[in-house]
N, C-alpha and C positions, 0 to 999 in steps of 0.2 A: 253082653256087661251094658245094659242100657241107664244111659247117665242119669237118673232119675234121685231123687235124693226123697224117703220115707221117713215122716214119723209114728212111731208107734206108744198107743196110752194104752196101757194094761195095767191094774195091780197084780194082776197073777205072773209071776215072774219067769213060770214056766211056758206061758202062752207067746212071753216076747221074745224069749231065746229060742222058739219054735219058726217066731215070724223072720227073727232074723238071719238064720239059718237058711229057713226057706228063699225069704226074696232074695237073702244076701245072693244067690248065683244067679238073680236077673240082672238085680240093681245097685246103682254105683252106692247106695249108701244105705242103712236103716238108723234111723237115730228112736234109741228105746226109753220112754219114760215112764215109770209106775203108775201115774198120777196125773191130772191137769195141775199145772203149775206155770211157775213166771218163765221158767227156764223152757218149757215148750215155746212160750207165747214167743220167748224172745228168739229162737233156733227159727219159728214161724217167721219173725220178720226181719229175722239176716242174712236167713241161706233163701238158698232157689228151690224150695221143697213144693213138690209136687201131688202129693198126698199125704192124708192123716189117715190114720186107723186106730178110731176111737172106741174104748170100752163106753157103755153107758151107767155102770154101778160103780164106784170105788169104793164107798164103806161098806161094811159086813153087815147084812143083812138087808141092803138099801133095797130096794125094785121098782121107785119109781122113775130112774134115768132120768132125774133133774139133773144132777151132778154133770154126765154126759151130754144135756143138751144147753146147761148151760153156759158147758165150754166148747162146743160148738158154734152160740153164737158170738162168744169169744173170738175164736178161729174168722167166722167169716167177717168179725168187724175188723181182722188185723189184714185179712188177704181173702178177697171174697173170689177169687179166679180160682183158691185150691180147692181140688174136691176132696170132702170127706165121707169115708167107707165106716160104720158104724160095726161093733161086735156086739152081738148082745146074744144071750138065750135062747132057746125055741120056745119058750114061753113069753118072751119081750117084743114078739114080731112084729106085734097091732102098735107098738109103741114107736120102733123103726121107723115104721109105714109112716107114721104122723111125726117122725121126725124129720121124712126126706121133705114134709110138705113148710119145715124151717129152714131148706136150705142144705140137708144133707144128700150127697148124692146115690148110697148105694148100702145096703147091707150084709153082714157077711152072718149065717150061723152057727154057733160054736157049740161042739167042737165045727170043722169046717174038713169040707175036701178041701185036699191041696190046688188039686187042675180047678175048681173052681172060683177058689180065691185067688188063685192066678190069673182068671180070666177077668174076673170084678177088679183085681187093682190096674190091670193091663187096659180096660176101658175107664176106669177113672182116669188114670195116669193122663189117657189122650182127652178126657177131657178138658182137664187140667190147661192142657197143649195148644186146645183150642181155644177155650176161656181165654186166654193168654192172647192168642193172634187175634181173634175181635177184636179186645182190647186196645190191642194198637193199633189196629187199623180205623178202629173211631176215635183214638187219638192223634191219629195219623190227617183222617179228615177232617176234624175239627180244625187243628193247626191251620191246615191247608183252606179251610173255608175261613175262616180269621183273616190269614193273607192276601184270599182271594178278594172280599169282602173290602180289605184297606186300598183306600183307593189309589193307584199306582205306586202300590208300596215300594217297588222296584228303580223305581224313575224317579231319581232325586232331581230337585229341582223348583224355585221359587220365582226365576225369572220370567220376565215378560212372552219371551220366545217358546220357553216353555207352559207358560200356562196356555197359549193358542195351542200348542200340542195336545195337551188334557182334554180343552174344549173339543176337540176331535174326535179324539179317541171315545169321547163320552157320544157323543154326536151316531158317530159312526158301527160305534160297537154291537148296540143292537139289531142293528140290522144284519142282512147277509149280502151287502155290499163287497167287491172286492174293492181292496186296498192297496195303492202301491206306495210303500215307505221311499223317500229318498234322504240320502245322505252323506257325509262322508264317512270313511272307517272309523268304525272306534264310538259312533254319537251313541248307539245303542236301537238301531234299528230292529232286532232280535226282541226287545226289551217291550219297544211299542206295541209290535204283535203282537206278543202275549200278553202283555196289558188288553188290548183289544179282544184275546182271544176268552179270555178270565173273566171280561163283564159280558158277554154275549150270550144269546140261549144257549151254544155250542159248549160252555165252560166243563160240565159235565163230561165232555167226551174227548177225544182224541186232539192232541196239538202236534202236528208233524212238522219237523222242520228240514228240510232239501236243500245243500248248497250246491249250486247250479253251477259255481265254479270250479268242483271238486270232483264232477261226473263225465267220464271219459264218452266220449262222440259214441263210439259203438258200445257203450252200456245205457245210454241215456233212456231207449224204449225199455229195456229190462227193469232197470231202476223205477223210472218211473209210472208203467202201467203193465209191468209182472210179466212173465213167462209159463210158458208150458215145457213141461219135463222133454228134452228133445229139441228143445227150438235153437238152439247153438251148442256147440262141443261140450260148455262147462255146464251147459243147464242139467241136473244129475234130479233136480227135483222141481215138482209144479211150487210157484212162488209167486204173490200177493207182490205188485208195483207197490210204490207210496202213496197213488191213486187212491188204490183201495184200503190202505192199509187208514186211511184218513176217514176214510168212509163217516157221518155226520159229525166229523168234526172238520177241525180248522187246518187248510195245507198251506204252508210258509213257503216260498220258493225265495231264497234269500241270492244275491246275486244272478238276479234274471237276465242281466243284458249280457250276461256271459253264454244264454244259448245259441250256439250256430245255428246261421242265415236258413240251412239244411232240415234243421229239427223244429224249428218254430210253424209251419205249418201244422205238423201233429199234434205239439199243445194246443193252438188254436182249436183244434179241430175237437179236442177232448175239453176244454172248455166253452164251447159253442154247443154241441150236445149233450154233454153232460154223461159221457158214457168212456169206456175204455174198454181196449180189445188187448189181451196179452199177445204178445210174442209168440207167434205159434200157432195162435187159436184164430177162429174164424166168430167165434160167440164174441158180444159184447155184453159190457157189465155196467149198469146204471149207479153213476155216482153219488153223491150228496153232501156235496165241500164247502166251507166256507173258504176264498184267495186271499191271501194276504200275499205280496211281494213287494220285494226290497233290492235296489242297488246303490251304490255311488257312483254310479257312471252318469254323464248327462243324457239321461235318455231322450231325451227332445232331440237335443245334434244327433244321436243317432239314427230316429226316426228318419232326420231328415238328408242325410246323408245315404239311407237307404241299410242301415245297416242293422237294424230291429223292425220288423212288420208295424205298420201305422196300425192297422187290423187287430193285431197281440197288444200292441199298445193301448188302445181304447178295451179290448175285451177286460187288461187285469187295472185299465187304471178308472174304476167309479169314482173313487173319492182320492184324494195324494193328500200324503202328509211328510211333512218338509221338517228332520230332526236339524236344529240349528247347531254348529259348530260349539266347542266349547268357547271358542274363543269370542265368539258371540254369546256367551252367557256369563258374561264378568260376574257376577250377583251369585253364580250358581258353583263359580270353581272353588270359594271356601270352604262350602256347606257342601260338596263330593268332599276335598280332600277330608275334612275331620270324619265322618262317615267311612272313609275307609282306613285314616287312621284308626280311630274306634275298633273299627273288623279285625286290621290284621295285628294291633297290640295284643287283641283278645287270643287272635288264633296263633300268637307265638311266645303268649306269655307276657308282654311287657306291659307294664300297668305303668300308669299316669305320664306317655311320652308324649310329648307334642311337640310344634314346629315352633322353632328360633323367631325371631323377626327377620333376618337376613335369610331364611326359606322362605318365610312369607312371601320376602319381597320377589323372589326367584318364582316362586310359584304363579304370582298375579302378573309378571313382566315375558314371562315365557308364551310362547305360541300356542302350545299344545298342538300340534300337528296330528299327531295319532289321538287328539279329542279323550273324551273319557277312559278309553281304555289305558292311555297312554298314562293318564294321572293315578289310575289303581296300577299298573304296575310298578310306576314311580314310588308309590307310599309306600308299595309292598318291598321293592326293594330298601326302602328307607327302613323300614324299621327291622327288618331284616340285618340290615349293615350299622347299623343306631348303637354303640355303645353308652350313651350315658343316659339322660329323660329328655335331650334335644334333640331334635333331628335340625343336624346345618346342611348346608346348601353341598356339600360335597358330598353327603350319604344320599342326593337325591339324583347327582348324576347326570343335570340336567344342561351343563356348561358344552360337555362335547357333541350333545345330542340337541343344540341350541337350532339347526338348522331345520326349516320347514322348504313346503312345496311351494313356496309365493317368495323363496328369496333366493340367493346366490350363494354359491358356497367361500367364495372369496376370491381370494388371488391364484389363478392358472399354476398349477403346479407340473412338475413332468413324473410325480412319481405315480407308478402303477395303480396304487388305491385310489388317491384321490382323484386321478382319473374316473378311475371307474364312479366312486361314490358321487362326481358332479356329471356322470354323464345318466346314472339314474335318477338323478335328483330335476335334473334334465326330463325326462322321457315321464316322470310322475306328473310332472309338471305341465308335459305339452297335453296329456290324456287326463288330466283334471284331475289327478290320485288317482284313478282306475288302475288297479294294480294288476288287473288281468289285461287289458291293452296296452299298457306299459309293459310288461313281462312279453307280451310279445310282439313289439316293437322292437325289446332290445334283444330280441331272439332265443330266452331264459322260457323254462316252466315257471309257473307261479308259486311254486315251492323253494325253487332256488333263488327267486329274487325275494319273495319273504324276509329269508333266512340272510340273504346279502344287506337285507333297509335293516335286520336285527343288529349285522356285525357292524354298519355304518350308524348305528342310533338315528333310522331315518323312521 
């Protein structure tokens, strides 16, 4: 049974009965009407109809087909995507052909052959689905284009610090220069990378993101450069790497400072030669990518101490973009807060919700160590937990989270959880907020450290 709805319109009730019996074996629903009518139009407007079978003459003695053609125009006005198959007597074939010029999909001659009718109906139904898919893609593309043409639509900010960021994006976007984005966790480095891509000549091609901190050292070459079948134990099929997948588009390497030194030379070679060789292959492939990288680490310090190759640093850093932390964007805090408030109020069906004066004071005084990401999560949580129309400070859950990376936890405690929390804060402070380096110093996995940070509200 095909989940398709068909409308059949004919003044001969025997024909309608025959259509219902024949098509009912293969399609979900056949809705019959003895003549063109408002009810048929209503069904077309309200139901997900895939096909209309339409007779051309309904009045006794009528042969012009005018009634059918008039209703064809009304069908096209209600739903241009639906296929219309005309049913006509043998002598009216020329009329049916002319009707196809007005938007009909096909026609069948009465009396019909069942196999031919079923084939015509099947083709028309598939055409309707195809029309709707094309329309959907066109609408999606229009929305994407509107969004893409809105300057920095996803990056909210009016502060002078952000004006500088916007200015840099505009200057660099139209070039193919490699860009290095620097900023603390949660400042929106990926949003900036996507904005550069959207305003570049590669906007219609792929934007490929790679979290360098999440790729195991043993899988580095396979993930980035690809592999051939049998290149290693689990390589059961040939696979392209991220560089090949991003060909003609933009490749965004997030957390680039986390690349182990042993692998930095391989990345440098690919960037210099613009060629990749899949693991297990001896043949190289040319690549054409725009490279954008990002890190929250003090990469200049890493270069000084030899943890990050200087030549790789120069290769990825033709233009540098600094994303300011939220504490340096005081003018943007309420702008962002109201944006997230409206977004999550709509998402969770809570209208006319707002921040109380006390909540506003708390938001303004808080240091936001987690930056925009923390603000977004705080507002989402507050909207969920708020029972009335006003969000109060206790719904923001910021009091117990007020510790930031630049302040001490408080008086020393012998409580094991307090000690653990203080140790994590100190490790993050020493490593300037770089989670990967802090995790390494603490002897923890990166995921484990993130879990503990969430536990302690860091």
